[in-house]
FIBA-278608 format. One record per residue: residue in three letters; x, y, z of N, C-alpha, C in turn; residue number from 1. Coordinates in steps of 0.02 Angstrom, whole numbers, plus 50000, padded with zeros to 5 digits. Example, Ala and Ser with C-alpha at 12.3 -4.5 7.8 and 13.67 -1.06 7.14 Angstrom:
# residues 2
+------+-------+-------+-------+-------+-------+-------+-------+-------+-------+-----+
: rest :  n.xx :  n.yy :  n.zz : ca.xx : ca.yy : ca.zz :  c.xx :  c.yy :  c.zz :  nr :
+------+-------+-------+-------+-------+-------+-------+-------+-------+-------+-----+
:  ALA : 50660 : 49716 : 50390 : 50615 : 49775 : 50390 : 50660 : 49835 : 50390 :   1 :
:  SER : 50642 : 49888 : 50354 : 50684 : 49947 : 50357 : 50645 : 50002 : 50394 :   2 :
+------+-------+-------+-------+-------+-------+-------+-------+-------+-------+-----+
# end
This chain:
# residues 119
+------+-------+-------+-------+-------+-------+-------+-------+-------+-------+-----+
: rest :  n.xx :  n.yy :  n.zz : ca.xx : ca.yy : ca.zz :  c.xx :  c.yy :  c.zz :  nr :
+------+-------+-------+-------+-------+-------+-------+-------+-------+-------+-----+
:  MET : 51015 : 49029 : 48898 : 50944 : 49023 : 48888 : 50911 : 49090 : 48897 :   1 :
:  PHE : 50865 : 49106 : 48854 : 50831 : 49170 : 48857 : 50762 : 49162 : 48887 :   2 :
:  PHE : 50745 : 49202 : 48934 : 50679 : 49200 : 48965 : 50638 : 49259 : 48939 :   3 :
:  PRO : 50590 : 49248 : 48896 : 50554 : 49304 : 48865 : 50517 : 49348 : 48915 :   4 :
:  HIS : 50493 : 49320 : 48972 : 50456 : 49362 : 49018 : 50502 : 49409 : 49058 :   5 :
:  VAL : 50567 : 49401 : 49055 : 50613 : 49446 : 49088 : 50628 : 49507 : 49046 :   6 :
:  ASN : 50609 : 49503 : 48982 : 50623 : 49557 : 48936 : 50587 : 49622 : 48954 :   7 :
:  ASP : 50535 : 49620 : 48992 : 50498 : 49681 : 49010 : 50520 : 49710 : 49077 :   8 :
:  ILE : 50577 : 49689 : 49103 : 50600 : 49713 : 49168 : 50611 : 49789 : 49167 :   9 :
:  GLY : 50629 : 49816 : 49108 : 50641 : 49888 : 49103 : 50577 : 49929 : 49113 :  10 :
:  ASN : 50519 : 49898 : 49104 : 50456 : 49933 : 49114 : 50438 : 49940 : 49188 :  11 :
:  SER : 50474 : 49902 : 49230 : 50456 : 49903 : 49302 : 50488 : 49960 : 49339 :  12 :
:  CYS : 50542 : 49988 : 49313 : 50578 : 50039 : 49349 : 50591 : 50100 : 49304 :  13 :
:  GLN : 50597 : 50157 : 49337 : 50614 : 50218 : 49300 : 50686 : 50238 : 49316 :  14 :
:  CYS : 50730 : 50189 : 49310 : 50801 : 50202 : 49319 : 50837 : 50160 : 49266 :  15 :
:  ASN : 50902 : 50164 : 49265 : 50942 : 50127 : 49216 : 50952 : 50055 : 49240 :  16 :
:  ILE : 50948 : 50009 : 49194 : 50954 : 49938 : 49210 : 51004 : 49905 : 49164 :  17 :
:  ILE : 51049 : 49866 : 49193 : 51095 : 49823 : 49155 : 51078 : 49751 : 49174 :  18 :
:  SER : 51061 : 49711 : 49125 : 51045 : 49640 : 49138 : 51092 : 49597 : 49097 :  19 :
:  PHE : 51118 : 49545 : 49128 : 51160 : 49496 : 49094 : 51146 : 49429 : 49127 :  20 :
:  VAL : 51121 : 49383 : 49089 : 51103 : 49315 : 49111 : 51057 : 49324 : 49172 :  21 :
:  ASP : 51081 : 49303 : 49232 : 51037 : 49306 : 49291 : 51057 : 49363 : 49338 :  22 :
:  ASP : 51099 : 49409 : 49315 : 51119 : 49467 : 49356 : 51084 : 49530 : 49330 :  23 :
:  THR : 51059 : 49570 : 49375 : 51027 : 49631 : 49357 : 51055 : 49687 : 49400 :  24 :
:  THR : 51074 : 49742 : 49369 : 51101 : 49800 : 49404 : 51057 : 49860 : 49389 :  25 :
:  LEU : 51034 : 49892 : 49441 : 50997 : 49955 : 49435 : 51043 : 50011 : 49455 :  26 :
:  TYR : 51043 : 50065 : 49420 : 51082 : 50122 : 49441 : 51047 : 50187 : 49427 :  27 :
:  THR : 51059 : 50235 : 49470 : 51026 : 50300 : 49466 : 51076 : 50351 : 49492 :  28 :
:  SER : 51060 : 50414 : 49480 : 51102 : 50466 : 49507 : 51057 : 50525 : 49529 :  29 :
:  HIS : 51086 : 50563 : 49575 : 51051 : 50621 : 49603 : 51103 : 50667 : 49632 :  30 :
:  SER : 51089 : 50731 : 49633 : 51138 : 50779 : 49660 : 51143 : 50775 : 49737 :  31 :
:  ASP : 51093 : 50745 : 49768 : 51090 : 50740 : 49841 : 51089 : 50666 : 49861 :  32 :
:  ILE : 51131 : 50647 : 49911 : 51134 : 50577 : 49931 : 51068 : 50552 : 49957 :  33 :
:  ASN : 51031 : 50594 : 49994 : 50966 : 50572 : 50018 : 50918 : 50559 : 49961 :  34 :
:  GLY : 50922 : 50600 : 49910 : 50881 : 50590 : 49850 : 50897 : 50525 : 49814 :  35 :
:  SER : 50962 : 50509 : 49812 : 50983 : 50445 : 49780 : 50955 : 50386 : 49817 :  36 :
:  TYR : 50959 : 50389 : 49884 : 50932 : 50333 : 49924 : 50857 : 50327 : 49916 :  37 :
:  SER : 50823 : 50383 : 49914 : 50751 : 50382 : 49905 : 50731 : 50353 : 49838 :  38 :
:  ILE : 50766 : 50372 : 49786 : 50753 : 50344 : 49718 : 50767 : 50271 : 49718 :  39 :
:  ALA : 50824 : 50251 : 49746 : 50843 : 50180 : 49747 : 50789 : 50138 : 49783 :  40 :
:  HIS : 50767 : 50163 : 49840 : 50714 : 50128 : 49878 : 50652 : 50119 : 49836 :  41 :
:  GLU : 50629 : 50171 : 49805 : 50568 : 50170 : 49765 : 50576 : 50122 : 49706 :  42 :
:  GLN : 50633 : 50123 : 49673 : 50643 : 50081 : 49615 : 50652 : 50007 : 49635 :  43 :
:  LEU : 50682 : 49994 : 49692 : 50686 : 49925 : 49716 : 50617 : 49898 : 49733 :  44 :
:  ASP : 50575 : 49940 : 49762 : 50506 : 49920 : 49777 : 50469 : 49903 : 49711 :  45 :
:  ASN : 50480 : 49944 : 49659 : 50450 : 49931 : 49595 : 50476 : 49864 : 49566 :  46 :
:  LEU : 50541 : 49852 : 49572 : 50569 : 49791 : 49548 : 50543 : 49731 : 49585 :  47 :
:  PHE : 50534 : 49738 : 49650 : 50506 : 49683 : 49689 : 50435 : 49668 : 49667 :  48 :
:  THR : 50395 : 49719 : 49657 : 50326 : 49710 : 49635 : 50325 : 49674 : 49566 :  49 :
:  TRP : 50369 : 49696 : 49521 : 50375 : 49663 : 49455 : 50395 : 49590 : 49462 :  50 :
:  SER : 50444 : 49576 : 49506 : 50469 : 49507 : 49512 : 50414 : 49461 : 49540 :  51 :
:  CYS : 50374 : 49486 : 49587 : 50319 : 49448 : 49613 : 50266 : 49434 : 49559 :  52 :
:  ALA : 50250 : 49486 : 49519 : 50201 : 49478 : 49466 : 50226 : 49430 : 49411 :  53 :
:  SER : 50292 : 49427 : 49402 : 50322 : 49383 : 49352 : 50339 : 49315 : 49380 :  54 :
:  LYS : 50323 : 49305 : 49444 : 50337 : 49241 : 49479 : 50412 : 49225 : 49478 :  55 :
:  LEU : 50451 : 49277 : 49488 : 50525 : 49271 : 49494 : 50544 : 49294 : 49563 :  56 :
:  GLY : 50598 : 49269 : 49590 : 50621 : 49286 : 49655 : 50679 : 49333 : 49655 :  57 :
:  LEU : 50685 : 49373 : 49707 : 50744 : 49413 : 49719 : 50781 : 49382 : 49779 :  58 :
:  ASN : 50846 : 49377 : 49772 : 50886 : 49350 : 49826 : 50915 : 49408 : 49866 :  59 :
:  GLU : 50878 : 49427 : 49919 : 50899 : 49485 : 49959 : 50966 : 49473 : 49991 :  60 :
:  GLY : 50983 : 49411 : 50005 : 51048 : 49396 : 50037 : 51107 : 49409 : 49991 :  61 :
:  LYS : 51097 : 49404 : 49926 : 51151 : 49418 : 49879 : 51148 : 49487 : 49849 :  62 :
:  THR : 51095 : 49524 : 49865 : 51086 : 49591 : 49838 : 51124 : 49642 : 49879 :  63 :
:  LYS : 51165 : 49681 : 49845 : 51204 : 49732 : 49879 : 51196 : 49799 : 49842 :  64 :
:  TYR : 51213 : 49853 : 49876 : 51212 : 49918 : 49843 : 51279 : 49953 : 49852 :  65 :
:  GLY : 51293 : 49998 : 49807 : 51355 : 50037 : 49812 : 51340 : 50110 : 49800 :  66 :
:  VAL : 51380 : 50152 : 49830 : 51375 : 50224 : 49819 : 51440 : 50246 : 49787 :  67 :
:  ILE : 51435 : 50273 : 49728 : 51495 : 50295 : 49692 : 51496 : 50371 : 49695 :  68 :
:  LYS : 51553 : 50397 : 49717 : 51559 : 50470 : 49728 : 51631 : 50490 : 49721 :  69 :
:  PRO : 51644 : 50554 : 49709 : 51715 : 50577 : 49709 : 51744 : 50567 : 49779 :  70 :
:  SER : 51810 : 50558 : 49781 : 51843 : 50545 : 49845 : 51838 : 50603 : 49895 :  71 :
:  TYR : 51828 : 50665 : 49870 : 51823 : 50721 : 49915 : 51756 : 50726 : 49950 :  72 :
:  MET : 51706 : 50689 : 49926 : 51640 : 50690 : 49958 : 51640 : 50638 : 50014 :  73 :
:  ARG : 51621 : 50657 : 50073 : 51620 : 50612 : 50130 : 51553 : 50613 : 50167 :  74 :
:  PRO : 51498 : 50593 : 50133 : 51435 : 50594 : 50168 : 51432 : 50537 : 50219 :  75 :
:  ASN : 51392 : 50548 : 50270 : 51384 : 50496 : 50322 : 51334 : 50444 : 50297 :  76 :
:  LEU : 51361 : 50388 : 50273 : 51318 : 50336 : 50244 : 51292 : 50287 : 50297 :  77 :
:  ALA : 51320 : 50290 : 50357 : 51300 : 50243 : 50409 : 51226 : 50249 : 50428 :  78 :
:  ARG : 51199 : 50309 : 50422 : 51130 : 50319 : 50442 : 51081 : 50304 : 50385 :  79 :
:  LEU : 51105 : 50292 : 50325 : 51061 : 50279 : 50268 : 51059 : 50205 : 50253 :  80 :
:  ASN : 51000 : 50178 : 50244 : 50991 : 50108 : 50231 : 50946 : 50097 : 50171 :  81 :
:  ILE : 50957 : 50043 : 50137 : 50913 : 50021 : 50082 : 50888 : 49952 : 50100 :  82 :
:  THR : 50823 : 49943 : 50094 : 50793 : 49878 : 50111 : 50749 : 49853 : 50055 :  83 :
:  ILE : 50741 : 49787 : 50053 : 50693 : 49754 : 50010 : 50652 : 49708 : 50056 :  84 :
:  THR : 50587 : 49715 : 50055 : 50541 : 49677 : 50097 : 50562 : 49679 : 50171 :  85 :
:  GLY : 50588 : 49736 : 50193 : 50608 : 49744 : 50262 : 50676 : 49716 : 50279 :  86 :
:  ILE : 50711 : 49685 : 50232 : 50777 : 49659 : 50243 : 50828 : 49712 : 50221 :  87 :
:  GLN : 50872 : 49731 : 50267 : 50923 : 49781 : 50253 : 50976 : 49752 : 50208 :  88 :
:  LEU : 50992 : 49788 : 50154 : 51045 : 49766 : 50107 : 51113 : 49789 : 50131 :  89 :
:  ASP : 51164 : 49751 : 50113 : 51233 : 49769 : 50130 : 51257 : 49822 : 50081 :  90 :
:  GLY : 51292 : 49874 : 50108 : 51321 : 49925 : 50067 : 51393 : 49911 : 50055 :  91 :
:  ILE : 51414 : 49905 : 49991 : 51483 : 49889 : 49974 : 51529 : 49946 : 50000 :  92 :
:  GLY : 51582 : 49926 : 50035 : 51628 : 49973 : 50063 : 51602 : 50009 : 50124 :  93 :
:  ASN : 51543 : 49992 : 50146 : 51513 : 50027 : 50203 : 51489 : 49978 : 50255 :  94 :
:  LYS : 51447 : 49931 : 50236 : 51417 : 49886 : 50284 : 51430 : 49813 : 50269 :  95 :
:  CYS : 51479 : 49800 : 50227 : 51497 : 49730 : 50211 : 51573 : 49727 : 50198 :  96 :
:  ASN : 51599 : 49667 : 50192 : 51670 : 49659 : 50182 : 51693 : 49672 : 50111 :  97 :
:  GLU : 51647 : 49672 : 50063 : 51665 : 49683 : 49994 : 51682 : 49756 : 49983 :  98 :
:  THR : 51733 : 49768 : 49942 : 51753 : 49837 : 49930 : 51736 : 49861 : 49859 :  99 :
:  CYS : 51708 : 49817 : 49818 : 51688 : 49837 : 49750 : 51631 : 49793 : 49728 : 100 :
:  CYS : 51598 : 49815 : 49676 : 51547 : 49774 : 49645 : 51571 : 49758 : 49573 : 101 :
:  LYS : 51553 : 49700 : 49548 : 51572 : 49681 : 49482 : 51511 : 49685 : 49435 : 102 :
:  ILE : 51521 : 49720 : 49381 : 51470 : 49724 : 49330 : 51501 : 49699 : 49265 : 103 :
:  ARG : 51481 : 49639 : 49244 : 51507 : 49608 : 49184 : 51583 : 49605 : 49184 : 104 :
:  GLY : 51612 : 49589 : 49242 : 51684 : 49578 : 49248 : 51723 : 49641 : 49265 : 105 :
:  ILE : 51692 : 49698 : 49265 : 51727 : 49760 : 49283 : 51713 : 49775 : 49356 : 106 :
:  GLN : 51768 : 49786 : 49393 : 51761 : 49802 : 49463 : 51749 : 49876 : 49471 : 107 :
:  ILE : 51693 : 49893 : 49503 : 51674 : 49962 : 49516 : 51685 : 49976 : 49590 : 108 :
:  VAL : 51731 : 50021 : 49606 : 51742 : 50040 : 49675 : 51712 : 50109 : 49688 : 109 :
:  LYS : 51701 : 50126 : 49750 : 51662 : 50185 : 49766 : 51693 : 50251 : 49742 : 110 :
:  HIS : 51759 : 50253 : 49731 : 51791 : 50315 : 49708 : 51814 : 50309 : 49634 : 111 :
:  LEU : 51791 : 50258 : 49599 : 51804 : 50249 : 49529 : 51879 : 50248 : 49513 : 112 :
:  THR : 51917 : 50207 : 49550 : 51987 : 50196 : 49534 : 51994 : 50130 : 49498 : 113 :
:  TRP : 52050 : 50118 : 49465 : 52062 : 50056 : 49429 : 52108 : 50009 : 49467 : 114 :
:  ASN : 52119 : 50021 : 49531 : 52168 : 49982 : 49570 : 52154 : 49907 : 49568 : 115 :
:  GLY : 52092 : 49887 : 49570 : 52075 : 49816 : 49570 : 52094 : 49781 : 49504 : 116 :
:  HIS : 52100 : 49819 : 49451 : 52118 : 49791 : 49387 : 52192 : 49790 : 49373 : 117 :
:  ILE : 52229 : 49836 : 49404 : 52300 : 49841 : 49389 : 52346 : 49812 : 49442 : 118 :
:  ASN : 52319 : 49796 : 49500 : 52361 : 49766 : 49554 : 52364 : 49691 : 49546 : 119 :
+------+-------+-------+-------+-------+-------+-------+-------+-------+-------+-----+
# end
């Protein structure tokens, strides 16, 4: 089923969006990890504002974030948090038991390996 009022979701954020049925993925990049978190925070706030205006809900309990980086980079992610409406989101591979995120059936792990697909 197609929901026409969801078609303008791209206007709510200034980042890349992948939508499929009822799943939406926002992604962004930055040369600095603090900059990435700042952008993610701002864009999630924009998405939340859009969802309220569109009378759609966000399920903060199912919303997770991931940081994809080369394996040689070891930033301290424990001190960085992303929240929606004051609720802290789980970080894949950092603050939750999940080690990858799935986007349209493809498992994305933080170091971009294919182990989940070949094992």
